[in-house]
C-alpha positions in Angstrom: -17.1 2.5 13.6 -15.4 1.2 10.4 -17.9 -0.1 7.8 -17.7 -3.5 6.1 -14.5 -3.7 4.1 -16.4 -3.9 0.8 -17.7 -0.4 1.4 -14.4 1.0 2.9 -13.5 4.4 1.6 -10.1 6.0 1.7 -11.2 8.2 4.6 -12.4 5.1 6.5 -9.1 3.4 5.8 -7.2 6.3 7.1 -9.3 6.4 10.3 -8.5 2.7 10.8 -4.9 3.7 11.1 -5.7 4.8 14.7 -6.7 1.3 15.7 -4.4 -1.5 16.8 -5.1 -3.8 13.8 -6.1 -3.3 10.1 -9.8 -3.8 9.4 -10.8 -7.5 9.0 -11.2 -8.6 5.4 -8.6 -6.2 3.8 -6.6 -7.6 0.9 -3.0 -8.5 1.8 -1.7 -5.5 -0.2 -4.1 -3.1 1.7 -2.8 -4.6 4.9 0.7 -4.0 3.8 -0.1 -0.3 3.2 -1.8 -0.2 6.6 1.3 -1.6 8.3 3.7 0.7 6.5 1.6 3.7 7.5 1.7 2.5 11.1 5.5 2.4 11.1 6.1 -1.3 10.3 7.9 -1.1 7.0 9.3 -4.6 7.5 5.9 -6.2 7.9 4.6 -4.3 4.8 7.6 -5.5 2.8 7.2 -9.1 4.0 3.6 -9.2 2.9 4.3 -7.5 -0.5 7.3 -9.5 -1.6 5.4 -12.7 -1.5 2.7 -11.6 -4.0 3.3 -11.7 -7.7 1.0 -9.1 -9.4 1.2 -5.6 -10.9 -0.4 -4.2 -7.8 2.1 -5.9 -5.5 4.9 -4.5 -7.7 3.4 -1.0 -7.3 3.2 -1.4 -3.5 6.7 -2.8 -3.5 8.0 0.2 -5.6 6.3 2.6 -3.2 7.9 0.8 -0.2 11.4 1.1 -1.6 10.8 4.7 -2.6 9.6 5.4 1.0 12.8 3.6 2.2 14.9 5.8 -0.1 16.1 3.0 -2.3 15.2 4.6 -5.6 17.0 2.2 -7.9 15.1 -0.7 -6.4 11.9 1.3 -6.5 12.5 1.9 -10.3 12.9 -1.8 -10.8 9.5 -2.5 -9.1 7.8 0.4 -11.0 8.9 -1.3 -14.3 7.4 -4.6 -13.1 4.2 -2.8 -12.2 4.1 -1.1 -15.6 4.1 2.3 -14.0 6.1 5.4 -14.4 8.2 6.0 -11.3 6.3 8.4 -9.0 7.9 11.7 -8.3 5.2 13.4 -6.3 4.7 13.2 -2.5 4.9 9.8 -0.8 1.7 10.5 0.9 -0.1 11.2 -2.3 1.2 8.0 -3.8 0.1 6.0 -0.7 -3.4 7.4 -1.1 -3.5 6.7 -4.8 -2.4 3.1 -4.2 -4.9 2.7 -1.3 -7.8 4.0 -3.3 -7.0 1.7 -6.2 -6.7 -1.4 -3.9 -9.9 -0.5 -2.0 -11.8 0.0 -5.2 -10.9 -3.5 -6.2 -12.0 -5.1 -2.9 
């Protein structure tokens, strides 16, 4: 059973990826990460591109990095105020997810 979203840990969030839908109450950006991890990059991108915040720019950068569009990713990292990531995509996904969950 997935706990209330206000107490959702990264481990809980990762377990939720086995379900058919993201946990109720997630932020839009956390939902975007959920969809991307479940193979729906387009849905993740559609969610993210409509939000104007540093966190959205970070998620947007990650999505374009995942896509392999590094020049577009660098553009969004600048908007996020972040140094472009060079580590593993999975590690970046987890870092973003932890940040977003902590802000819920």
